[in-house]
C-alpha atoms as a printed R data frame, in Angstrom:
    type eleno elety resid chain resno       x       y       z
1   ATOM     1    CA   MET     A     1 314.838 -23.253 100.449
2   ATOM     2    CA   SER     A     2 311.637 -23.045  98.757
3   ATOM     3    CA   TRP     A     3 310.127 -22.801  95.045
4   ATOM     4    CA   ARG     A     4 310.934 -18.983  95.285
5   ATOM     5    CA   THR     A     5 314.574 -19.683  95.085
6   ATOM     6    CA   LEU     A     6 314.834 -23.211  93.822
7   ATOM     7    CA   GLY     A     7 312.288 -23.149  91.170
8   ATOM     8    CA   GLN     A     8 311.140 -26.438  89.809
9   ATOM     9    CA   ALA     A     9 313.425 -28.545  91.830
10  ATOM    10    CA   ALA     A    10 311.285 -27.584  94.911
11  ATOM    11    CA   LEU     A    11 308.034 -28.606  93.333
12  ATOM    12    CA   PRO     A    12 306.308 -32.080  93.741
13  ATOM    13    CA   ASN     A    13 305.251 -33.774  90.640
14  ATOM    14    CA   THR     A    14 301.520 -33.299  90.993
15  ATOM    15    CA   GLY     A    15 300.733 -33.153  87.349
16  ATOM    16    CA   SER     A    16 298.414 -30.383  87.663
17  ATOM    17    CA   ILE     A    17 298.199 -26.962  89.598
18  ATOM    18    CA   ASN     A    18 294.314 -26.285  88.801
19  ATOM    19    CA   HIS     A    19 291.299 -28.316  89.699
20  ATOM    20    CA   PRO     A    20 290.268 -30.006  86.304
21  ATOM    21    CA   ASN     A    21 286.636 -28.604  86.748
22  ATOM    22    CA   VAL     A    22 287.708 -25.057  86.968
23  ATOM    23    CA   SER     A    23 286.225 -22.560  84.179
24  ATOM    24    CA   LEU     A    24 288.865 -20.810  82.438
25  ATOM    25    CA   ILE     A    25 289.330 -17.310  83.892
26  ATOM    26    CA   HIS     A    26 291.440 -15.010  81.284
27  ATOM    27    CA   ARG     A    27 291.828 -12.101  83.866
28  ATOM    28    CA   VAL     A    28 290.566 -10.079  86.660
29  ATOM    29    CA   ASP     A    29 289.253  -7.153  84.796
30  ATOM    30    CA   HIS     A    30 288.385  -4.839  87.649
31  ATOM    31    CA   ILE     A    31 287.598  -4.019  91.089
32  ATOM    32    CA   ALA     A    32 284.720  -1.656  91.808
33  ATOM    33    CA   ILE     A    33 284.802   0.987  94.670
34  ATOM    34    CA   ALA     A    34 281.292   2.373  95.801
35  ATOM    35    CA   VAL     A    35 281.677   6.031  96.643
36  ATOM    36    CA   ARG     A    36 279.135   8.984  97.527
37  ATOM    37    CA   SER     A    37 281.019  11.294  94.969
38  ATOM    38    CA   ILE     A    38 283.470  10.370  92.346
39  ATOM    39    CA   ALA     A    39 284.689  13.873  92.091
40  ATOM    40    CA   SER     A    40 286.079  13.122  95.595
41  ATOM    41    CA   ALA     A    41 287.779   9.935  94.584
42  ATOM    42    CA   VAL     A    42 289.584  11.791  91.586
43  ATOM    43    CA   PRO     A    43 292.279  13.067  93.417
44  ATOM    44    CA   LEU     A    44 293.334   9.743  95.235
45  ATOM    45    CA   TYR     A    45 292.925   7.657  91.993
46  ATOM    46    CA   ARG     A    46 294.181  10.174  89.256
47  ATOM    47    CA   ASP     A    47 296.337  12.499  91.194
48  ATOM    48    CA   ALA     A    48 297.786  10.596  93.636
49  ATOM    49    CA   PHE     A    49 297.795   7.033  92.018
50  ATOM    50    CA   GLY     A    50 298.505   8.586  88.711
51  ATOM    51    CA   GLY     A    51 295.847   6.467  87.363
52  ATOM    52    CA   THR     A    52 294.515   7.059  83.590
53  ATOM    53    CA   LEU     A    53 290.798   7.520  82.750
54  ATOM    54    CA   MET     A    54 289.576   4.682  80.605
55  ATOM    55    CA   TYR     A    55 285.852   5.254  80.255
56  ATOM    56    CA   GLY     A    56 283.099   5.901  82.475
57  ATOM    57    CA   GLY     A    57 279.317   7.383  82.244
58  ATOM    58    CA   ASP     A    58 276.011   7.073  83.715
59  ATOM    59    CA   ASP     A    59 273.837   4.202  83.550
60  ATOM    60    CA   ARG     A    60 270.179   5.804  83.729
61  ATOM    61    CA   ARG     A    61 268.823   2.283  84.084
62  ATOM    62    CA   LEU     A    62 270.582   1.579  87.602
63  ATOM    63    CA   SER     A    63 270.834   4.977  88.249
64  ATOM    64    CA   ILE     A    64 274.738   5.190  88.689
65  ATOM    65    CA   ARG     A    65 277.722   6.733  87.279
66  ATOM    66    CA   SER     A    66 280.966   5.271  86.837
67  ATOM    67    CA   ALA     A    67 284.564   6.157  86.060
68  ATOM    68    CA   VAL     A    68 287.216   3.628  85.369
69  ATOM    69    CA   TYR     A    69 290.889   4.241  86.017
70  ATOM    70    CA   LYS     A    70 294.027   2.315  85.129
71  ATOM    71    CA   LEU     A    71 296.380   2.172  87.667
72  ATOM    72    CA   ALA     A    72 299.634   0.112  86.431
73  ATOM    73    CA   ASN     A    73 298.180  -3.103  85.214
74  ATOM    74    CA   MET     A    74 294.597  -3.223  86.930
75  ATOM    75    CA   LYS     A    75 291.719  -1.124  86.650
76  ATOM    76    CA   ILE     A    76 289.516   0.503  89.300
77  ATOM    77    CA   GLU     A    77 285.739   1.231  88.726
78  ATOM    78    CA   ILE     A    78 284.428   3.880  90.729
79  ATOM    79    CA   LEU     A    79 280.685   3.862  91.184
80  ATOM    80    CA   GLU     A    80 278.485   6.742  92.320
81  ATOM    81    CA   PRO     A    81 274.774   6.618  92.957
82  ATOM    82    CA   LEU     A    82 272.706   9.182  90.947
83  ATOM    83    CA   SER     A    83 269.453   8.824  93.071
84  ATOM    84    CA   PRO     A    84 268.142   8.061  96.449
85  ATOM    85    CA   ASP     A    85 266.331   5.021  95.319
86  ATOM    86    CA   SER     A    86 269.859   3.465  93.418
87  ATOM    87    CA   TYR     A    87 270.840   0.086  94.728
88  ATOM    88    CA   LEU     A    88 274.042   1.917  95.215
89  ATOM    89    CA   THR     A    89 272.756   4.227  97.661
90  ATOM    90    CA   ASN     A    90 271.358   1.301  99.989
91  ATOM    91    CA   PHE     A    91 274.935  -0.197  99.542
92  ATOM    92    CA   ILE     A    92 276.739   2.753 100.793
93  ATOM    93    CA   GLU     A    93 274.045   3.432 103.300
94  ATOM    94    CA   ARG     A    94 274.603  -0.063 104.868
95  ATOM    95    CA   HIS     A    95 278.085  -0.843 104.253
96  ATOM    96    CA   GLY     A    96 279.823   2.445 103.872
97  ATOM    97    CA   GLU     A    97 282.096   3.589 100.911
98  ATOM    98    CA   GLY     A    98 284.496   1.299  99.750
99  ATOM    99    CA   PHE     A    99 285.192  -2.259  98.021
100 ATOM   100    CA   HIS     A   100 281.762  -3.146  96.114
101 ATOM   101    CA   HIS     A   101 282.753  -5.941  93.618
102 ATOM   102    CA   MET     A   102 285.513  -7.568  91.482
103 ATOM   103    CA   THR     A   103 285.003  -8.756  87.933
104 ATOM   104    CA   LEU     A   104 286.387 -11.823  86.425
105 ATOM   105    CA   ALA     A   105 286.211 -12.337  82.588
106 ATOM   106    CA   VAL     A   106 285.616 -15.960  81.643
107 ATOM   107    CA   ASP     A   107 285.487 -18.047  78.628
108 ATOM   108    CA   ASP     A   108 282.020 -19.311  79.126
109 ATOM   109    CA   VAL     A   109 279.338 -17.734  81.529
110 ATOM   110    CA   ARG     A   110 277.001 -20.663  81.480
111 ATOM   111    CA   LYS     A   111 279.770 -23.385  82.214
112 ATOM   112    CA   THR     A   112 280.974 -21.222  85.001
113 ATOM   113    CA   ILE     A   113 277.233 -20.778  86.466
114 ATOM   114    CA   SER     A   114 277.122 -24.673  86.248
115 ATOM   115    CA   ASP     A   115 280.587 -25.057  87.758
116 ATOM   116    CA   LEU     A   116 279.656 -22.768  90.698
117 ATOM   117    CA   THR     A   117 276.494 -24.017  91.485
118 ATOM   118    CA   ASN     A   118 277.413 -27.772  91.413
119 ATOM   119    CA   SER     A   119 280.138 -26.782  93.823
120 ATOM   120    CA   GLY     A   120 277.307 -25.199  96.392
121 ATOM   121    CA   PHE     A   121 277.849 -21.155  95.276
122 ATOM   122    CA   GLU     A   122 275.034 -19.233  94.564
123 ATOM   123    CA   VAL     A   123 274.675 -17.033  91.787
124 ATOM   124    CA   VAL     A   124 272.330 -14.174  91.333
125 ATOM   125    CA   ASP     A   125 271.364 -11.616  88.767
126 ATOM   126    CA   THR     A   126 272.224 -13.612  85.800
127 ATOM   127    CA   ASP     A   127 271.997 -11.888  82.438
128 ATOM   128    CA   LEU     A   128 272.508 -13.915  79.480
129 ATOM   129    CA   SER     A   129 270.465 -11.760  77.019
130 ATOM   130    CA   SER     A   130 273.305  -9.969  75.115
131 ATOM   131    CA   ARG     A   131 274.606 -12.914  73.682
132 ATOM   132    CA   GLU     A   132 277.346 -11.162  71.432
133 ATOM   133    CA   LEU     A   133 278.401  -8.081  73.843
134 ATOM   134    CA   TRP     A   134 277.958  -8.983  77.767
135 ATOM   135    CA   GLN     A   135 276.919 -11.983  79.475
136 ATOM   136    CA   GLU     A   136 277.173 -11.831  83.397
137 ATOM   137    CA   THR     A   137 276.280 -13.239  86.474
138 ATOM   138    CA   PHE     A   138 277.176 -12.623  90.194
139 ATOM   139    CA   ILE     A   139 278.118 -14.647  93.224
140 ATOM   140    CA   ARG     A   140 276.428 -13.670  95.946
141 ATOM   141    CA   PRO     A   141 278.587 -12.240  98.910
142 ATOM   142    CA   SER     A   142 277.349 -14.772 101.249
143 ATOM   143    CA   SER     A   143 278.495 -17.572  98.738
144 ATOM   144    CA   GLY     A   144 281.684 -15.297  98.235
145 ATOM   145    CA   PHE     A   145 283.180 -14.848 101.366
146 ATOM   146    CA   GLY     A   146 281.879 -11.388 102.006
147 ATOM   147    CA   CYS     A   147 282.734 -10.473  98.370
148 ATOM   148    CA   LEU     A   148 280.170  -9.902  95.439
149 ATOM   149    CA   ILE     A   149 282.082 -11.414  92.227
150 ATOM   150    CA   GLN     A   150 280.759 -10.496  88.779
151 ATOM   151    CA   VAL     A   151 281.640 -13.098  86.308
152 ATOM   152    CA   VAL     A   152 281.188 -12.063  82.875
153 ATOM   153    CA   LYS     A   153 281.931 -12.841  79.186
154 ATOM   154    CA   THR     A   154 282.572 -10.231  76.534
155 ATOM   155    CA   PRO     A   155 284.238 -10.052  73.150
156 ATOM   156    CA   ILE     A   156 284.782  -6.073  73.706
157 ATOM   157    CA   SER     A   157 288.162  -5.312  74.807
158 ATOM   158    CA   TRP     A   158 287.946  -3.042  78.236
159 ATOM   159    CA   ASP     A   159 291.620  -2.375  78.003
160 ATOM   160    CA   GLU     A   160 291.410   0.588  75.589
161 ATOM   161    CA   GLN     A   161 291.587   4.322  76.562
162 ATOM   162    CA   HIS     A   162 288.661   6.207  75.311
163 ATOM   163    CA   PRO     A   163 290.129   8.590  72.736
164 ATOM   164    CA   THR     A   164 288.126  11.670  73.732
165 ATOM   165    CA   MET     A   165 286.425  11.103  77.181
166 ATOM   166    CA   THR     A   166 287.445  13.668  79.966
167 ATOM   167    CA   ILE     A   167 286.434  12.954  83.555
168 ATOM   168    CA   GLU     A   168 284.680  16.448  83.593
169 ATOM   169    CA   GLN     A   169 282.487  15.223  80.865
170 ATOM   170    CA   VAL     A   170 281.650  12.024  82.872
171 ATOM   171    CA   LEU     A   171 281.047  14.200  85.836
172 ATOM   172    CA   ASN     A   172 278.708  16.557  84.146
173 ATOM   173    CA   GLY     A   173 276.752  13.286  83.030
174 ATOM   174    CA   GLU     A   174 277.565  13.889  78.845
175 ATOM   175    CA   TRP     A   175 278.394  10.178  78.786
176 ATOM   176    CA   LEU     A   176 275.636   7.328  78.842
177 ATOM   177    CA   TRP     A   177 276.176   3.603  79.207
178 ATOM   178    CA   TRP     A   178 273.563   1.689  76.953
179 ATOM   179    CA   GLN     A   179 274.196  -1.904  75.257
180 ATOM   180    CA   SER     A   180 277.283  -2.357  76.935
181 ATOM   181    CA   GLN     A   181 278.985   1.025  75.106
182 ATOM   182    CA   THR     A   182 279.412   4.385  75.980
183 ATOM   183    CA   TRP     A   183 277.594   6.810  74.149
184 ATOM   184    CA   HIS     A   184 278.308  10.876  74.125
185 ATOM   185    CA   GLU     A   185 274.881  12.397  74.713
186 ATOM   186    CA   THR     A   186 274.967  14.330  71.297
187 ATOM   187    CA   MET     A   187 275.534  10.681  69.544
188 ATOM   188    CA   LEU     A   188 272.835   8.680  71.128
189 ATOM   189    CA   PRO     A   189 271.257   6.131  68.658
190 ATOM   190    CA   GLU     A   190 267.412   6.991  67.948
191 ATOM   191    CA   ASP     A   191 266.210   3.661  69.967
192 ATOM   192    CA   TYR     A   192 268.077   5.064  72.994
193 ATOM   193    CA   PRO     A   193 265.143   4.226  75.653
194 ATOM   194    CA   PHE     A   194 265.929   6.708  78.489
């Protein structure tokens, strides 16, 4: 018999399950998949798996397009490069299509960075500049056992489906990422830099 059948009676009294220095992780927010074409991936994630488009758009600064689908209780972010000089183009050429990263939401990115580096893990591409909307760092794949792990703090709920966005609009480049938000091209603020 085991804890699965006996419950608490099969567990030793250790006082704690988690290490006391572990930063609080709210959730695994999503898994990102790198593809050459989001349009080619839609039949799998939307049609075969029954995913619901949550949001997406073009990040012109990074030269990528994304579409996020909710499948049951998790999200898949599908990433497509928009130019030959995009970091994602280089990634796909080196590794092929497939897993790109997973994203963990935490209480405190600074504390998480401290916990990680004190434990010998290397973080890169840290951005704490947008204190209100989005703070992030990444655990380098060489420290993450081959996985790129994005660690974020954000007050924004990313679990709500955009009320009017369609995959056709995303694929046509009508939705754009800027300041941790998606904007329709006809509604961009005057200070949009791209």
